[in-house]
C-alpha positions in Angstrom: -0.2 -0.2 0.1 1.2 3.7 -0.8 2.4 6.1 2.1 3.1 9.6 2.0 5.7 10.8 4.4 3.9 14.4 6.1 6.5 16.8 7.1 5.8 18.2 10.8 6.8 22.1 10.8 7.3 22.5 14.2 9.8 19.5 14.8 11.6 18.6 11.7 10.8 15.6 12.0 9.0 13.4 9.3 5.7 11.0 10.3 4.4 8.1 8.1 0.2 9.0 7.2 -1.8 5.8 7.1 -5.2 5.4 5.5 -8.6 5.9 7.4 -9.2 2.7 6.3 -8.8 -0.1 4.0 -10.9 -2.5 2.1 -9.9 -5.6 0.9 -11.5 -8.2 -1.5 -9.7 -11.0 -2.5 -6.8 -10.2 -3.8 -7.5 -6.4 -4.6 -6.9 -3.1 -1.8 -8.3 0.2 -2.0 -7.1 2.6 0.7 -9.3 5.5 1.9 -7.7 8.6 3.4 -9.2 12.3 5.5 -7.9 14.9 3.8 -8.3 18.6 4.6 -8.9 21.3 2.5 -10.3 24.7 2.3 -13.9 23.8 2.9 -13.0 21.3 5.1 -12.6 17.5 5.7 -12.9 15.0 2.6 -12.0 11.5 1.8 -10.9 10.2 -0.9 -9.3 6.6 -2.1 -6.4 5.9 -3.6 -5.7 3.8 -6.5 -7.0 -0.1 -6.4 -3.8 -2.2 -6.0 -3.7 -6.0 -6.6 -1.4 -8.0 -4.4 0.5 -11.0 -6.1 3.1 -13.3 -5.5 6.1 -13.3 -8.1 7.2 -16.6 -9.4 11.0 -15.7 -9.9 11.5 -14.0 -6.7 8.6 -15.9 -4.4 8.3 -12.4 -3.0 4.8 -10.5 -2.5 4.4 -7.1 -4.7 1.6 -5.3 -5.9 0.1 -4.8 -9.2 -2.4 -2.5 -11.6 -3.4 -5.4 -14.2 -7.0 -7.4 -13.8 -8.1 -10.5 -14.4 -11.8 -11.6 -15.4 -11.8 -13.0 -11.7 -9.7 -9.9 -10.0 -12.3 -7.3 -12.1 -15.0 -8.6 -9.8 -12.8 -8.8 -6.2 -12.3 -4.9 -8.1 -16.0 -3.7 -8.2 -16.8 -4.8 -4.3 -14.3 -3.0 -3.0 -15.1 -0.4 -4.8 -18.7 -0.6 -3.6 -17.2 -1.2 -0.1 -15.0 1.8 0.0 -18.0 4.3 -1.4 -20.0 2.8 1.5 -17.4 3.1 3.9 -16.7 6.8 2.6 -20.5 7.7 2.9 -20.9 6.1 6.6 -17.5 8.0 7.8 -19.1 11.5 6.2 -22.2 11.1 7.6 -23.3 13.5 10.3 -20.4 15.4 9.7 -21.4 17.2 6.8 -18.4 15.7 4.6 -18.5 16.1 0.7 -17.5 14.0 -1.9 
């Protein structure tokens, strides 16, 4: 999963920013992020990734190509991520 680095101006330290939530269906993962803008807080998601084991190196890697069954997992993960954003935004008046 991708992580961005936020810099703390006061202390000069860095801290890893973590997603607010992660949805996983099959091998497909979608991370959801809480953001702040001029109109307040809102949620977005990162691009979906698919986890696979590389046959040569025997290591787990992230990809962005989907087979027929992976597309079903992608659709379900997107539905779940959308529902989670609506749930988190409810009552807070958050948009998008």
